[in-house]
C-alpha positions in Angstrom: -28.3 80.5 -8.3 -26.2 83.9 -6.6 -23.0 84.3 -8.3 -20.4 85.9 -6.4 -18.9 89.6 -7.7 -15.7 89.4 -9.4 -14.3 91.4 -6.2 -15.2 88.6 -4.3 -14.0 85.8 -6.1 -10.7 87.6 -6.6 -10.8 87.8 -2.6 -11.6 84.4 -2.5 -8.9 83.2 -4.8 -6.3 85.3 -2.7 -7.3 83.9 0.5 -7.2 80.3 -0.9 -3.6 81.3 -2.4 -2.1 82.8 0.7 -3.5 79.9 2.7 -1.3 77.2 0.8 1.4 79.7 1.0 1.7 79.8 4.6 1.3 76.2 4.5 4.2 75.5 2.6 6.2 78.1 4.3 5.1 76.8 7.9 6.9 73.1 6.1 10.1 75.3 4.8 10.4 76.2 8.4 10.5 73.3 10.0 12.7 71.8 7.3 15.3 74.7 7.1 15.2 75.5 10.5 17.9 78.4 11.8 18.8 78.5 8.0 15.6 80.2 6.6 15.7 84.0 7.5 12.5 85.4 5.7 9.9 84.4 2.8 7.6 86.2 0.9 5.2 85.8 -1.9 6.0 87.9 -5.1 4.1 88.2 -8.6 0.4 87.9 -9.3 -0.5 86.5 -5.7 1.4 89.5 -4.0 0.0 91.9 -6.3 -3.3 90.6 -5.7 -4.2 89.7 -9.2 -4.1 85.8 -9.0 -6.9 84.1 -11.0 -8.0 80.6 -10.3 -5.4 78.7 -11.7 -2.3 80.9 -10.8 0.6 79.7 -9.5 2.4 80.7 -6.5 5.8 82.7 -6.3 7.4 82.1 -3.1 11.2 83.6 -2.3 12.7 82.2 1.1 15.7 84.1 1.7 18.5 81.5 3.5 21.9 82.0 5.6 23.9 79.5 3.4 22.9 78.6 -0.7 20.8 75.9 -0.9 21.5 73.0 -3.6 19.1 70.3 -2.3 15.8 71.6 -1.8 13.0 71.1 -4.0 12.3 74.3 -5.9 8.5 73.4 -6.2 5.5 72.0 -4.4 2.2 71.2 -5.5 -0.5 71.6 -3.2 -4.1 71.4 -3.4 -3.4 71.0 -7.3 -1.9 74.2 -6.8 2.0 74.9 -8.0 4.1 76.3 -5.9 7.7 77.7 -7.3 10.3 78.4 -4.8 13.3 80.6 -5.1 16.3 80.0 -2.5 18.5 83.2 -2.6 21.0 84.2 0.2 20.7 88.2 1.1 24.0 88.8 -0.5 22.2 87.0 -3.3 19.5 88.8 -3.7 20.9 91.8 -3.5 23.7 91.1 -6.3 21.0 90.4 -8.7 19.6 93.9 -7.9 23.3 95.6 -8.7 24.5 93.0 -11.6 23.5 94.0 -15.1 21.6 91.2 -16.9 19.7 91.1 -20.1 16.4 89.9 -18.4 16.6 92.7 -15.5 13.4 94.3 -16.1 11.8 90.4 -15.8 14.0 89.9 -12.5 13.1 93.3 -11.0 9.5 92.7 -11.5 9.4 90.0 -9.1 11.7 92.3 -6.2 9.3 95.5 -6.3 6.8 93.7 -4.6 6.7 90.8 -2.3 4.1 89.7 0.6 6.5 88.9 3.9 4.9 85.9 5.1 8.2 85.2 7.7 10.2 88.0 8.2 11.6 88.6 11.7 14.5 90.9 10.5 12.6 92.8 8.2 14.7 92.0 5.4 11.9 91.9 2.4 11.3 95.5 2.4 14.8 96.0 2.2 14.9 94.0 -1.4 11.7 96.1 -2.0 13.4 99.5 -1.4 16.5 98.3 -3.5 14.7 97.6 -6.1 12.9 100.7 -6.8 15.8 102.4 -6.6 18.0 101.5 -9.0 20.8 103.3 -10.9 20.1 104.3 -14.8 23.5 103.1 -15.7 22.4 99.7 -14.3 19.5 100.0 -16.8 21.8 100.8 -19.5 24.0 98.1 -19.2 21.3 95.5 -19.1 19.7 97.0 -22.4 23.0 97.0 -24.3 23.4 92.7 -23.5 19.8 92.1 -24.4 20.7 94.2 -27.6 23.8 92.3 -27.7 22.1 88.6 -27.2 19.4 89.4 -29.4 22.0 89.6 -32.5 22.4 85.8 -32.6 19.0 85.1 -32.7 18.4 87.7 -35.4 21.2 85.7 -37.7 19.6 82.6 -36.9 16.5 84.1 -38.2 18.3 84.7 -41.6 19.5 81.7 -42.0 16.2 80.0 -41.3 14.5 82.6 -44.0 17.1 81.5 -46.7 16.7 77.7 -45.7 13.1 78.1 -45.8 12.8 76.4 -42.6 9.4 78.3 -41.0 9.6 76.9 -37.8 13.2 78.0 -36.9 12.2 81.2 -38.8 9.1 81.9 -36.0 11.2 80.7 -33.1 14.2 83.2 -33.8 11.4 85.6 -34.5 9.9 85.1 -30.8 13.3 85.3 -29.3 14.4 88.6 -31.4 10.7 90.0 -30.1 11.3 89.0 -26.4 15.0 90.5 -26.2 13.6 93.8 -27.8 11.1 94.2 -25.4 13.5 93.6 -22.5 16.0 96.6 -24.4 13.0 98.6 -24.4 12.4 98.5 -21.0 15.5 98.4 -19.5 15.8 102.0 -21.6 12.5 103.2 -20.1 13.6 102.1 -16.4 10.7 99.6 -16.0 9.9 96.6 -15.1 7.8 93.9 -16.1 4.7 92.9 -13.9 4.5 89.5 -15.4 5.1 87.3 -17.7 1.8 88.6 -19.4 3.0 91.9 -19.5 6.5 92.1 -21.7 5.0 92.1 -25.1 2.3 95.0 -24.2 3.9 96.8 -21.4 5.6 98.9 -24.4 2.0 100.6 -24.7 3.0 102.7 -21.3 6.3 103.5 -22.0 7.5 107.3 -23.2 10.5 106.0 -25.6 10.4 103.8 -28.2 11.6 102.8 -31.6 9.6 103.4 -34.6 6.8 101.7 -34.8 7.5 99.3 -32.1 3.9 98.3 -32.0 4.6 95.3 -34.8 6.1 93.6 -32.2 2.3 92.1 -31.5 2.1 91.1 -34.9 5.5 89.5 -35.2 4.6 87.4 -32.0 0.7 86.5 -33.0 0.3 88.1 -36.4 0.4 84.1 -38.1 2.4 85.7 -40.8 3.5 84.1 -43.6 7.4 83.2 -43.9 7.9 86.3 -46.3 6.0 88.7 -44.6 7.8 87.7 -41.1 10.8 88.2 -42.3 10.5 91.4 -44.2 8.6 92.8 -40.8 11.5 91.3 -38.6 14.3 93.2 -40.8 12.2 96.4 -40.1 11.4 95.8 -36.5 15.1 94.9 -35.9 16.8 97.7 -37.8 14.5 100.3 -36.2 15.5 98.7 -32.7 19.1 98.9 -33.2 18.4 102.6 -34.2 16.6 103.3 -31.6 19.4 102.1 -29.3 22.3 103.9 -30.8 20.0 107.0 -30.5 20.0 106.4 -26.9 23.6 106.6 -26.9 24.2 102.4 -26.9 26.6 101.7 -29.2 26.2 98.4 -31.4 29.3 96.7 -33.0 27.7 95.8 -36.5 27.3 98.6 -39.5 23.6 99.2 -40.6 25.2 97.8 -44.3 25.6 94.5 -42.9 22.5 94.3 -40.4 20.5 95.5 -44.1 21.7 92.1 -45.8 18.7 90.1 -47.3 16.7 93.4 -46.4 13.8 92.7 -49.2 
């Protein structure tokens, strides 16, 4: 039995995902009519890295905000996620600091147009590739500040011997740290799978940042997990301070419970 090559399989997967996406967009055009200005694919399909069970991410540019439209479809057993944005709203996202900015940015940096008579989607791509440094820095600061709540919850969970809540908040802290570091490297995540390994390509990192993988996937016991979290978080805060981001909690307070 002849087995198709990996490249051929990738092409077949892409062709099938593209066919499904076009079917969904054709239906949206009938439903939205003149309200629909553009539609395109982002995510793994747009990048050509989709796998057999990958979903399809669609962005639809509309004239007015959609409040009652379906945000997903399932076509041929494939999940299709649909994001509706006005052009003004999409541009606003690309100019507003947020803790999740590297994730948001990744979606805008590669869009495969399916319907775009006014050529709006290349303009969004171009904007996403020319983000000012200050926007990244503000986003990093927001992510760092938000992480402190989860760090404190992790401390409470450690004191209460609550392993489940401790692990949950360790995961949240590490996610925030990944977002902080990505922003300070003026980078974006190409997919959710990249968040916790993208740091391998960054030039600026906190000390021993590779601990992020053990914290999330190392199956550490409570004491070892908390001890590593403390060192990881202190190093992340120190890194941000060296990068000129002020953190409004003194080091002595941060080190409380440090083994």
